[in-house]
matplotlib code that plots the C-alpha trace (Angstrom):
import matplotlib.pyplot as plt

x = [213.0, 213.2, 215.6, 215.1, 218.6, 218.8, 220.6, 218.7, 218.9, 220.7, 220.1, 222.1, 219.9, 220.6, 223.1, 224.9, 227.5, 229.8, 228.3, 225.7, 223.3, 223.0, 221.5, 224.5, 223.7, 226.0, 225.8, 224.4, 227.3, 229.4, 226.7, 227.0, 230.4, 230.2, 227.9, 229.7, 232.7, 231.0, 230.0, 233.3, 235.0, 231.9, 231.2, 228.3, 227.9, 228.4, 231.5, 232.9, 231.8, 233.0, 236.8, 236.8, 236.0, 238.8, 241.6, 240.6, 240.8, 243.8, 245.6, 244.1, 246.7, 244.9, 247.3]
y = [80.5, 84.0, 85.7, 89.1, 90.0, 91.0, 94.6, 98.0, 100.1, 102.8, 106.5, 109.3, 112.7, 114.7, 117.9, 115.7, 114.4, 117.8, 119.7, 122.5, 123.9, 127.6, 130.3, 132.4, 134.9, 134.3, 136.2, 134.7, 135.2, 133.7, 130.7, 129.7, 129.5, 127.3, 125.0, 125.3, 124.5, 121.7, 120.1, 120.1, 118.7, 116.4, 117.1, 118.2, 122.9, 122.0, 119.8, 122.2, 125.0, 122.9, 122.5, 126.4, 128.0, 125.5, 127.0, 130.2, 129.4, 127.8, 130.6, 133.9, 136.3, 139.2, 142.1]
z = [-44.1, -43.3, -46.0, -44.0, -42.7, -38.5, -39.1, -39.2, -42.7, -41.5, -42.7, -42.2, -42.2, -45.3, -45.4, -42.5, -45.1, -44.2, -47.3, -46.6, -49.4, -49.6, -52.6, -54.5, -57.1, -60.3, -63.1, -66.7, -68.4, -65.3, -65.4, -68.5, -69.0, -66.3, -68.1, -71.3, -68.6, -67.4, -70.5, -72.0, -68.6, -68.1, -64.7, -63.0, -61.9, -58.5, -58.9, -60.7, -59.2, -55.8, -56.8, -58.7, -54.9, -52.9, -55.8, -55.1, -50.7, -51.3, -53.6, -53.1, -51.4, -49.9, -49.8]

ax = plt.figure().add_subplot(projection="3d")
ax.plot(x, y, z, "-o")
ax.set_aspect("equal")
plt.show()
């Protein structure tokens, strides 16, 4: 009895999920505050940064 599926295992290459990895310099006090907020809200640092960036981009006023 063959229990293996005939369907191949399909994997996407890492990074093809619409996200790009970048490096950013952040002041230590800003990072500490992000970590504090992350621990209170149970969001990861990454999730929190993305939420804040999206909000900032959507609400920026350029004069």
